[in-house]
N, CA, C and O atoms as a MOPAC input file, in Angstrom:
PM7 MOZYME 1SCF
protein

 N     76.36100 1    33.26200 1   -40.85400 1
 C     76.10800 1    33.72900 1   -39.50500 1
 C     76.69100 1    35.13800 1   -39.37300 1
 O     77.84600 1    35.37800 1   -39.72400 1
 N     75.89600 1    36.04400 1   -38.87300 1
 C     76.33900 1    37.42400 1   -38.69700 1
 C     77.41400 1    37.47500 1   -37.61500 1
 O     77.28100 1    36.83900 1   -36.57000 1
 N     78.46300 1    38.22400 1   -37.86600 1
 C     79.57900 1    38.29500 1   -36.94000 1
 C     79.38000 1    39.31600 1   -35.83200 1
 O     80.13800 1    39.32800 1   -34.86200 1
 N     78.36000 1    40.18300 1   -35.96400 1
 C     78.16500 1    41.22300 1   -34.95700 1
 C     76.76200 1    41.14000 1   -34.37900 1
 O     75.84600 1    40.59600 1   -34.99500 1
 N     76.61800 1    41.68700 1   -33.19300 1
 C     75.31200 1    41.78700 1   -32.54200 1
 C     74.75600 1    43.15500 1   -32.91100 1
 O     75.00200 1    44.13500 1   -32.20800 1
 N     74.02400 1    43.23000 1   -33.98700 1
 C     73.57000 1    44.48700 1   -34.57500 1
 C     72.39300 1    45.10000 1   -33.80800 1
 O     71.72100 1    44.42200 1   -33.03100 1
 N     72.16000 1    46.38500 1   -34.04200 1
 C     71.09900 1    47.11700 1   -33.34600 1
 C     69.72600 1    46.50200 1   -33.59400 1
 O     68.87400 1    46.53700 1   -32.70700 1
 N     69.49600 1    45.94700 1   -34.76200 1
 C     68.21200 1    45.32700 1   -35.06200 1
 C     67.97200 1    44.03900 1   -34.29900 1
 O     66.85900 1    43.51400 1   -34.30100 1
 N     69.00000 1    43.52700 1   -33.64900 1
 C     68.89700 1    42.28600 1   -32.88100 1
 C     68.63400 1    42.53400 1   -31.40100 1
 O     68.59400 1    41.58700 1   -30.61500 1
 N     68.45500 1    43.79300 1   -31.01000 1
 C     68.27900 1    44.14700 1   -29.59900 1
 C     66.81100 1    44.39300 1   -29.27300 1
 O     66.05200 1    44.89100 1   -30.10400 1
 N     66.42800 1    44.04100 1   -28.07000 1
 C     65.18600 1    44.53800 1   -27.48100 1
 C     65.65700 1    45.60100 1   -26.50200 1
 O     66.41400 1    45.29600 1   -25.58100 1
 N     65.22600 1    46.83400 1   -26.68200 1
 C     65.76300 1    47.93100 1   -25.87200 1
 C     64.72900 1    48.64200 1   -25.01100 1
 O     65.04200 1    49.04900 1   -23.89200 1
 N     63.53500 1    48.79600 1   -25.49100 1
 C     62.54500 1    49.62400 1   -24.80200 1
 C     61.74800 1    48.82900 1   -23.77500 1
 O     61.44400 1    47.65200 1   -23.97000 1
 N     61.42000 1    49.49900 1   -22.68700 1
 C     60.67300 1    48.86100 1   -21.60700 1
 C     59.36200 1    48.22400 1   -22.06900 1
 O     59.06300 1    47.10800 1   -21.64500 1
 N     58.55800 1    48.88700 1   -22.92800 1
 C     57.30900 1    48.24100 1   -23.37600 1
 C     57.55200 1    46.93100 1   -24.13300 1
 O     56.73200 1    46.01500 1   -24.06600 1
 N     58.66800 1    46.84300 1   -24.84800 1
 C     58.99000 1    45.60200 1   -25.55000 1
 C     59.32900 1    44.49000 1   -24.54300 1
 O     58.89700 1    43.35000 1   -24.70900 1
 N     60.09900 1    44.82500 1   -23.50300 1
 C     60.40500 1    43.85600 1   -22.45200 1
 C     59.11500 1    43.41400 1   -21.76200 1
 O     58.89700 1    42.22200 1   -21.54400 1
 N     58.25400 1    44.39400 1   -21.41600 1
 C     57.00300 1    44.08500 1   -20.72600 1
 C     56.13000 1    43.14800 1   -21.54400 1
 O     55.53400 1    42.22200 1   -20.99300 1
 N     56.04600 1    43.37300 1   -22.85500 1
 C     55.23900 1    42.51800 1   -23.72300 1
 C     55.74800 1    41.08100 1   -23.69100 1
 O     54.95200 1    40.14400 1   -23.62700 1
 N     57.05100 1    40.90300 1   -23.73500 1
 C     57.62400 1    39.55200 1   -23.69400 1
 C     57.37500 1    38.91400 1   -22.33800 1
 O     57.02700 1    37.73600 1   -22.26500 1
 N     57.54800 1    39.68000 1   -21.25600 1
 C     57.29300 1    39.13800 1   -19.91000 1
 C     55.84100 1    38.70200 1   -19.74500 1
 O     55.57000 1    37.62800 1   -19.20800 1
 N     54.91800 1    39.52400 1   -20.20000 1
 C     53.49500 1    39.28000 1   -19.94200 1
 C     52.87700 1    38.23800 1   -20.86000 1
 O     52.01100 1    37.47900 1   -20.42400 1
 N     53.29800 1    38.17800 1   -22.12100 1
 C     52.63200 1    37.27900 1   -23.05800 1
 C     53.51500 1    36.14200 1   -23.55400 1
 O     53.02600 1    35.22500 1   -24.21300 1
 N     54.80200 1    36.18700 1   -23.24800 1
 C     55.70600 1    35.14200 1   -23.71000 1
 C     55.73200 1    33.95100 1   -22.76700 1
 O     55.17400 1    33.99000 1   -21.67100 1
 N     56.39500 1    32.89000 1   -23.21800 1
 C     56.55600 1    31.68400 1   -22.40100 1
 C     57.79900 1    31.83900 1   -21.53600 1
 O     58.82400 1    32.34500 1   -21.99200 1
 N     57.70300 1    31.40300 1   -20.29300 1
 C     58.82900 1    31.46800 1   -19.35600 1
 C     59.43800 1    30.07600 1   -19.23900 1
 O     58.74400 1    29.09600 1   -18.96500 1
 N     60.75700 1    30.00900 1   -19.45200 1
 C     61.47200 1    28.74000 1   -19.36400 1
 C     62.61000 1    28.89800 1   -18.36700 1
 O     63.39300 1    29.84500 1   -18.44600 1
 N     62.69300 1    27.96900 1   -17.43700 1
 C     63.71900 1    28.04400 1   -16.40200 1
 C     64.86000 1    27.11400 1   -16.73900 1
 O     64.66200 1    25.91900 1   -16.95800 1
 N     66.05600 1    27.67100 1   -16.77900 1
 C     67.26200 1    26.87700 1   -16.94500 1
 C     68.05100 1    26.90600 1   -15.65100 1
 O     67.65600 1    27.55500 1   -14.68200 1
 N     69.15900 1    26.20300 1   -15.64400 1
 C     69.99200 1    26.16700 1   -14.44500 1
 C     70.68800 1    27.49600 1   -14.21500 1
 O     70.89900 1    27.89600 1   -13.07000 1
 N     71.05200 1    28.19600 1   -15.30800 1
 C     71.84600 1    29.41400 1   -15.20300 1
 C     71.07200 1    30.67800 1   -15.54400 1
 O     71.57700 1    31.78500 1   -15.35500 1
 N     69.85400 1    30.52300 1   -16.04200 1
 C     69.09100 1    31.68800 1   -16.50100 1
 C     67.61900 1    31.34700 1   -16.60800 1
 O     67.22800 1    30.18100 1   -16.65700 1
 N     66.80900 1    32.40500 1   -16.64200 1
 C     65.39000 1    32.27700 1   -16.98000 1
 C     65.22700 1    32.94500 1   -18.33500 1
 O     65.73000 1    34.04600 1   -18.56100 1
 N     64.52300 1    32.27100 1   -19.23300 1
 C     64.37000 1    32.76200 1   -20.59800 1
 C     62.88400 1    32.96000 1   -20.88900 1
 O     62.07200 1    32.06400 1   -20.65800 1
 N     62.54000 1    34.14100 1   -21.39800 1
 C     61.18500 1    34.43700 1   -21.84900 1
 C     61.22400 1    34.46000 1   -23.37400 1
 O     62.08900 1    35.11000 1   -23.96100 1
 N     60.30200 1    33.76100 1   -24.01400 1
 C     60.28400 1    33.67200 1   -25.47500 1
 C     58.89600 1    34.03500 1   -25.98500 1
 O     57.88700 1    33.52200 1   -25.50200 1
 N     58.86400 1    34.92700 1   -26.96800 1
 C     57.60600 1    35.35900 1   -27.58000 1
 C     57.75900 1    35.32300 1   -29.09500 1
 O     58.66700 1    35.96200 1   -29.62700 1
 N     56.88600 1    34.58400 1   -29.81900 1
 C     56.94500 1    34.59500 1   -31.28300 1
 C     56.61400 1    35.98300 1   -31.82600 1
 O     55.76500 1    36.69200 1   -31.28500 1
 N     57.30900 1    36.36000 1   -32.91800 1
 C     57.12300 1    37.65700 1   -33.57400 1
 C     56.44200 1    37.43900 1   -34.92100 1
 O     56.28000 1    36.30800 1   -35.38000 1
 N     56.04700 1    38.54400 1   -35.54100 1
 C     55.42000 1    38.47600 1   -36.84700 1
 C     56.40100 1    38.35700 1   -37.99700 1
 O     56.02400 1    37.89100 1   -39.07200 1
 N     57.65700 1    38.76700 1   -37.80400 1
 C     58.62200 1    38.70600 1   -38.90500 1
 C     59.68600 1    37.63500 1   -38.64100 1
 O     59.58200 1    36.87300 1   -37.67900 1
 N     60.69200 1    37.58500 1   -39.48700 1
 C     61.68100 1    36.50700 1   -39.38800 1
 C     62.89000 1    36.86500 1   -38.52900 1
 O     63.78700 1    36.04100 1   -38.35500 1
 N     62.92600 1    38.07000 1   -37.99600 1
 C     64.06300 1    38.50800 1   -37.17800 1
 C     63.93800 1    37.97600 1   -35.75800 1
 O     62.84400 1    37.94300 1   -35.19500 1
 N     65.04500 1    37.56400 1   -35.19000 1
 C     65.08000 1    37.15300 1   -33.78700 1
 C     65.84400 1    38.20900 1   -33.01500 1
 O     66.94400 1    38.60200 1   -33.40400 1
 N     65.25100 1    38.67400 1   -31.90400 1
 C     65.87800 1    39.73800 1   -31.10700 1
 C     66.14000 1    39.23600 1   -29.69700 1
 O     65.45100 1    38.34600 1   -29.19800 1
 N     67.15300 1    39.82600 1   -29.06100 1
 C     67.55000 1    39.45600 1   -27.70600 1
 C     67.47600 1    40.65500 1   -26.78800 1
 O     67.88700 1    41.75700 1   -27.15100 1
 N     66.94700 1    40.43500 1   -25.59200 1
 C     66.98100 1    41.41300 1   -24.51600 1
 C     67.58600 1    40.73100 1   -23.29500 1
 O     67.31300 1    39.55900 1   -23.03500 1
 N     68.40100 1    41.45600 1   -22.55200 1
 C     69.03600 1    40.89600 1   -21.35800 1
 C     68.66800 1    41.77500 1   -20.17800 1
 O     68.88600 1    42.98600 1   -20.21000 1
 N     68.11200 1    41.17500 1   -19.13900 1
 C     67.71000 1    41.90300 1   -17.94200 1
 C     68.61400 1    41.48200 1   -16.78600 1
 O     68.25600 1    40.61500 1   -15.98900 1
 N     69.77900 1    42.09800 1   -16.70500 1
 C     70.73300 1    41.81500 1   -15.63400 1
 C     70.50700 1    42.85000 1   -14.53500 1
 O     70.92500 1    44.00100 1   -14.66600 1
 N     69.85200 1    42.44500 1   -13.46600 1
 C     69.48600 1    43.37100 1   -12.40100 1
 C     70.61400 1    43.52000 1   -11.38200 1
 O     71.59000 1    42.77100 1   -11.40500 1
 N     70.46400 1    44.49400 1   -10.49300 1
 C     71.47500 1    44.74300 1    -9.45800 1
 C     71.57800 1    43.57400 1    -8.48100 1
 O     72.56400 1    43.44900 1    -7.75500 1
 N     70.56800 1    42.72900 1    -8.46800 1
 C     70.59900 1    41.54200 1    -7.62200 1
 C     71.76500 1    40.63200 1    -8.02800 1
 O     72.29500 1    39.87800 1    -7.21100 1
 N     72.14700 1    40.71800 1    -9.29200 1
 C     73.23800 1    39.90500 1    -9.83100 1
 C     74.59400 1    40.38300 1    -9.31200 1
 O     75.48900 1    39.57100 1    -9.07600 1
 N     74.74900 1    41.69600 1    -9.13300 1
 C     76.01600 1    42.25000 1    -8.66100 1
 C     76.20500 1    43.66100 1    -9.18100 1
 O     75.27200 1    44.28600 1    -9.68500 1
 N     77.42300 1    44.14900 1    -9.04900 1
 C     77.74800 1    45.50000 1    -9.49600 1
 C     77.79600 1    45.59700 1   -11.01500 1
 O     77.53400 1    44.62300 1   -11.72100 1
 N     78.13400 1    46.78100 1   -11.50700 1
 C     78.12700 1    47.04600 1   -12.93900 1
 C     79.08100 1    46.12700 1   -13.69900 1
 O     78.74700 1    45.66000 1   -14.78800 1
 N     80.24900 1    45.86600 1   -13.14700 1
 C     81.22300 1    45.02600 1   -13.82600 1
 C     80.67300 1    43.60800 1   -13.99300 1
 O     80.81800 1    43.00100 1   -15.05400 1
 N     80.05300 1    43.09700 1   -12.95900 1
 C     79.48300 1    41.74900 1   -12.98200 1
 C     78.31900 1    41.68200 1   -13.96900 1
 O     78.22600 1    40.74000 1   -14.75600 1
 N     77.44000 1    42.66500 1   -13.93100 1
 C     76.28600 1    42.67500 1   -14.84800 1
 C     76.74700 1    42.77700 1   -16.29600 1
 O     76.20700 1    42.09600 1   -17.16700 1
 N     77.73500 1    43.61800 1   -16.55800 1
 C     78.23800 1    43.76200 1   -17.91900 1
 C     78.89600 1    42.47500 1   -18.41900 1
 O     78.76800 1    42.13500 1   -19.59500 1
 N     79.58700 1    41.76700 1   -17.55200 1
 C     80.18800 1    40.48200 1   -17.94900 1
 C     79.10600 1    39.48000 1   -18.30500 1
 O     79.22400 1    38.77200 1   -19.30500 1
 N     78.05400 1    39.41000 1   -17.50300 1
 C     76.94000 1    38.49100 1   -17.79700 1
 C     76.31800 1    38.83700 1   -19.14800 1
 O     76.01400 1    37.94600 1   -19.94100 1
 N     76.13200 1    40.12100 1   -19.40500 1
 C     75.54500 1    40.53700 1   -20.68100 1
 C     76.44700 1    40.19000 1   -21.85200 1
 O     75.96800 1    39.74000 1   -22.89300 1
 N     77.75200 1    40.39400 1   -21.69300 1
 C     78.69100 1    40.04300 1   -22.76800 1
 C     78.64100 1    38.55000 1   -23.07400 1
 O     78.61300 1    38.14900 1   -24.23700 1
 N     78.63100 1    37.73800 1   -22.03100 1
 C     78.57000 1    36.28600 1   -22.22100 1
 C     77.28800 1    35.88600 1   -22.95700 1
 O     77.32700 1    35.08300 1   -23.89000 1
 N     76.15500 1    36.44800 1   -22.53500 1
 C     74.87900 1    36.09000 1   -23.16000 1
 C     74.78200 1    36.58800 1   -24.59900 1
 O     74.23000 1    35.89600 1   -25.45500 1
 N     75.30700 1    37.77000 1   -24.87400 1
 C     75.30400 1    38.25300 1   -26.26100 1
 C     76.12100 1    37.33500 1   -27.15900 1
 O     75.72500 1    37.05400 1   -28.29000 1
 N     77.25400 1    36.87000 1   -26.65900 1
 C     78.09600 1    35.97400 1   -27.45300 1
 C     77.39100 1    34.63900 1   -27.69500 1
 O     77.45600 1    34.09600 1   -28.79800 1
 N     76.72600 1    34.11500 1   -26.68400 1
 C     75.98300 1    32.86100 1   -26.85000 1
 C     74.86300 1    33.05400 1   -27.87100 1
 O     74.65700 1    32.19300 1   -28.72700 1
 N     74.14400 1    34.16100 1   -27.79500 1
 C     73.07400 1    34.45900 1   -28.75900 1
 C     73.64900 1    34.55000 1   -30.17100 1
 O     73.06500 1    34.01800 1   -31.11600 1
 N     74.77500 1    35.21300 1   -30.31400 1
 C     75.39400 1    35.40400 1   -31.61900 1
 C     75.86200 1    34.08100 1   -32.22300 1
 O     75.74000 1    33.87500 1   -33.43100 1
 N     76.39500 1    33.18900 1   -31.39500 1
 C     76.92300 1    31.91100 1   -31.87700 1
 C     75.83300 1    30.86800 1   -32.13800 1
 O     76.01100 1    29.98000 1   -32.97100 1
 N     74.70800 1    30.97500 1   -31.42900 1
 C     73.65100 1    29.96800 1   -31.53100 1
 C     72.82200 1    30.18900 1   -32.79100 1
 O     72.56400 1    31.33200 1   -33.17100 1
 N     72.40900 1    29.11800 1   -33.43100 1
 C     71.52600 1    29.20600 1   -34.59900 1
 C     70.09400 1    29.37200 1   -34.08600 1
 O     69.35800 1    28.39500 1   -33.94300 1
 N     69.71400 1    30.61300 1   -33.81400 1
 C     68.40600 1    30.90000 1   -33.22900 1
 C     67.29400 1    30.65600 1   -34.23700 1
 O     67.45300 1    30.97400 1   -35.41600 1
 N     66.16400 1    30.09400 1   -33.79400 1
 C     65.02400 1    29.95000 1   -34.69100 1
 C     64.53000 1    31.34000 1   -35.10900 1
 O     64.59900 1    32.27000 1   -34.30600 1
 N     64.04300 1    31.50500 1   -36.32200 1
 C     63.61000 1    32.82800 1   -36.77800 1
 C     62.30700 1    33.27100 1   -36.12400 1
 O     61.46800 1    32.44600 1   -35.76000 1
 N     62.15000 1    34.58100 1   -35.98200 1
 C     60.88600 1    35.15600 1   -35.55200 1
 C     60.58400 1    35.07300 1   -34.07100 1
 O     59.43600 1    34.84500 1   -33.69100 1
 N     61.58900 1    35.25400 1   -33.22200 1
 C     61.36400 1    35.21200 1   -31.78000 1
 C     61.90300 1    36.46800 1   -31.11700 1
 O     62.90500 1    37.03200 1   -31.55600 1
 N     61.22700 1    36.90500 1   -30.05100 1
 C     61.78900 1    37.86800 1   -29.11500 1
 C     62.20300 1    37.05700 1   -27.89500 1
 O     61.38800 1    36.33500 1   -27.32100 1
 N     63.46600 1    37.17400 1   -27.49900 1
 C     64.00700 1    36.39800 1   -26.38100 1
 C     64.53700 1    37.36300 1   -25.34000 1
 O     65.36400 1    38.22300 1   -25.64400 1
 N     64.05600 1    37.21900 1   -24.09600 1
 C     64.58100 1    38.00600 1   -22.98200 1
 C     65.20200 1    37.02500 1   -21.99400 1
 O     64.55900 1    36.06700 1   -21.56400 1
 N     66.45600 1    37.27500 1   -21.64400 1
 C     67.19400 1    36.39700 1   -20.73600 1
 C     67.44800 1    37.13300 1   -19.42700 1
 O     67.90900 1    38.27400 1   -19.42900 1
 N     67.14400 1    36.47600 1   -18.31100 1
 C     67.44000 1    36.99400 1   -16.97800 1
 C     68.50100 1    36.06300 1   -16.38100 1
 O     68.18200 1    34.94600 1   -15.97300 1
 N     69.76200 1    36.51400 1   -16.32900 1
 C     70.83200 1    35.64200 1   -15.83800 1
 C     70.77400 1    35.45100 1   -14.32900 1
 O     70.31100 1    36.32200 1   -13.59300 1
 N     71.25400 1    34.29200 1   -13.88500 1
 C     71.41200 1    34.01500 1   -12.46400 1
 C     72.88700 1    34.12300 1   -12.11100 1
 O     73.74200 1    34.08800 1   -12.99600 1
 N     73.18800 1    34.25100 1   -10.84200 1
 C     74.57300 1    34.43400 1   -10.39200 1
 C     75.46100 1    33.25500 1   -10.78700 1
 O     76.65500 1    33.44400 1   -11.02100 1
 N     74.90900 1    32.05200 1   -10.86700 1
 C     75.68700 1    30.86400 1   -11.22500 1
 C     76.26000 1    30.97300 1   -12.64000 1
 O     77.25200 1    30.31600 1   -12.95500 1
 N     75.65200 1    31.78600 1   -13.48300 1
 C     76.11100 1    31.96000 1   -14.85900 1
 C     77.53600 1    32.50000 1   -14.89600 1
 O     78.30700 1    32.14300 1   -15.78700 1
 N     77.89200 1    33.34500 1   -13.95300 1
 C     79.19500 1    33.99900 1   -13.95100 1
 C     80.35300 1    33.03000 1   -13.71200 1
 O     81.46800 1    33.27400 1   -14.17200 1
 N     80.09900 1    31.94000 1   -13.00300 1
 C     81.14700 1    30.96500 1   -12.69800 1
 C     81.13500 1    29.77900 1   -13.64800 1
 O     82.03400 1    28.93900 1   -13.59800 1
 N     80.12800 1    29.69900 1   -14.51400 1
 C     79.98500 1    28.55100 1   -15.41100 1
 C     80.85800 1    28.71700 1   -16.65200 1
 O     81.08500 1    29.83600 1   -17.11200 1
 N     81.34500 1    27.60800 1   -17.19100 1
 C     82.08900 1    27.69200 1   -18.45800 1
 C     81.14000 1    28.06500 1   -19.60100 1
 O     79.93500 1    27.82800 1   -19.51600 1
 N     81.68100 1    28.64000 1   -20.65000 1
 C     80.85600 1    29.10600 1   -21.76600 1
 C     80.06500 1    27.95400 1   -22.38700 1
 O     78.94900 1    28.16200 1   -22.86200 1
 N     80.62300 1    26.75400 1   -22.39000 1
 C     79.90900 1    25.60000 1   -22.95600 1
 C     78.63100 1    25.30800 1   -22.16600 1
 O     77.61100 1    24.94500 1   -22.75200 1
 N     78.68000 1    25.46100 1   -20.85500 1
 C     77.49500 1    25.22600 1   -20.02100 1
 C     76.44200 1    26.30600 1   -20.26800 1
 O     75.24500 1    26.01700 1   -20.28000 1
 N     76.88600 1    27.54800 1   -20.46400 1
 C     75.96000 1    28.64600 1   -20.74300 1
 C     75.28500 1    28.41000 1   -22.09100 1
 O     74.07200 1    28.57700 1   -22.22000 1
 N     76.07200 1    28.02200 1   -23.09400 1
 C     75.50900 1    27.72800 1   -24.41800 1
 C     74.49300 1    26.60200 1   -24.35300 1
 O     73.43000 1    26.68100 1   -24.96800 1
 N     74.81700 1    25.56300 1   -23.61400 1
 C     73.92800 1    24.40700 1   -23.49000 1
 C     72.61500 1    24.78800 1   -22.81000 1
 O     71.54200 1    24.38500 1   -23.26000 1
 N     72.69500 1    25.55600 1   -21.73800 1
 C     71.49900 1    25.97600 1   -21.00200 1
 C     70.61600 1    26.87300 1   -21.87300 1
 O     69.39900 1    26.69900 1   -21.91800 1
 N     71.22900 1    27.82000 1   -22.55200 1
 C     70.49900 1    28.72400 1   -23.44300 1
 C     69.83300 1    27.93800 1   -24.57200 1
 O     68.64900 1    28.11800 1   -24.85500 1
 N     70.61300 1    27.06600 1   -25.21200 1
 C     70.09400 1    26.29700 1   -26.34500 1
 C     68.92800 1    25.40300 1   -25.92000 1
 O     67.93700 1    25.29400 1   -26.64200 1
 N     69.03800 1    24.77300 1   -24.76900 1
 C     67.95400 1    23.88500 1   -24.33800 1
 C     66.66900 1    24.67400 1   -24.08300 1
 O     65.58400 1    24.20700 1   -24.42800 1
 N     66.77700 1    25.85800 1   -23.48600 1
 C     65.58100 1    26.67500 1   -23.22900 1
 C     64.95200 1    27.16800 1   -24.53400 1
 O     63.74600 1    27.02400 1   -24.73600 1
 N     65.75700 1    27.74000 1   -25.40700 1
 C     65.22400 1    28.31900 1   -26.64600 1
 C     64.69500 1    27.22500 1   -27.56900 1
 O     63.61600 1    27.36900 1   -28.14200 1
 N     65.44200 1    26.13800 1   -27.71700 1
 C     65.01700 1    25.06900 1   -28.60800 1
 C     63.77200 1    24.36000 1   -28.09100 1
 O     62.92700 1    23.93200 1   -28.87700 1
 N     63.65700 1    24.23700 1   -26.77300 1
 C     62.46900 1    23.62900 1   -26.17900 1
 C     61.22700 1    24.44100 1   -26.55300 1
 O     60.19400 1    23.87700 1   -26.91300 1
 N     61.33500 1    25.76100 1   -26.46500 1
 C     60.20900 1    26.63800 1   -26.80300 1
 C     59.93900 1    26.63400 1   -28.30700 1
 O     58.78200 1    26.64600 1   -28.72900 1
 N     60.98700 1    26.61900 1   -29.11000 1
 C     60.81300 1    26.62300 1   -30.57100 1
 C     60.11700 1    25.35000 1   -31.03000 1
 O     59.30000 1    25.39700 1   -31.94900 1
 N     60.42100 1    24.21300 1   -30.41000 1
 C     59.74600 1    22.95800 1   -30.75900 1
 C     58.26300 1    23.04200 1   -30.44500 1
 O     57.43200 1    22.58100 1   -31.22800 1
 N     57.92600 1    23.63000 1   -29.29700 1
 C     56.50800 1    23.78000 1   -28.92200 1
 C     55.77100 1    24.67900 1   -29.90300 1
 O     54.63100 1    24.40100 1   -30.27500 1
 N     56.42700 1    25.75700 1   -30.31800 1
 C     55.82100 1    26.70500 1   -31.25100 1
 C     55.56800 1    26.04100 1   -32.60000 1
 O     54.50300 1    26.22200 1   -33.19000 1
 N     56.54100 1    25.27300 1   -33.09100 1
 C     56.37700 1    24.59600 1   -34.38200 1
 C     55.30300 1    23.52300 1   -34.32300 1
 O     54.54300 1    23.36200 1   -35.27800 1
 N     55.22300 1    22.77900 1   -33.20900 1
 C     54.21800 1    21.70500 1   -33.11200 1
 C     52.80700 1    22.27900 1   -32.97500 1
 O     51.84200 1    21.63300 1   -33.38300 1
 N     52.67000 1    23.47800 1   -32.41000 1
 C     51.36000 1    24.09700 1   -32.24800 1
 C     50.83400 1    24.65400 1   -33.58700 1
 O     49.62600 1    24.80200 1   -33.77100 1
 N     51.75200 1    24.95800 1   -34.51300 1
 C     51.34300 1    25.53800 1   -35.81300 1
 C     50.73700 1    24.52300 1   -36.73200 1
 O     50.34700 1    24.85800 1   -37.85000 1

């Protein structure tokens, strides 16, 4: 398992986010909404859309740090673009609850993708 969240693991550009929003599957969790889009290669990338609706810069940065750590620790299925939109409840939840919510959303989509193939 890679110990760092490397640049190749990021979704950074607006067109990449838009592609995932428009063509990916939307999954609703208790603490976040997750968009998942299968990719052509084996790399899995993460994008986080923490809007001002969530709170100020300190709050948004904390949400992003928590989600990056969950992404880094989770055994993500290969070949996915994942965009996470955190909800305010995420900030008060324990890390175990965030991991569980993230894992259930991503794994639910990965199972559907594998069964469709």
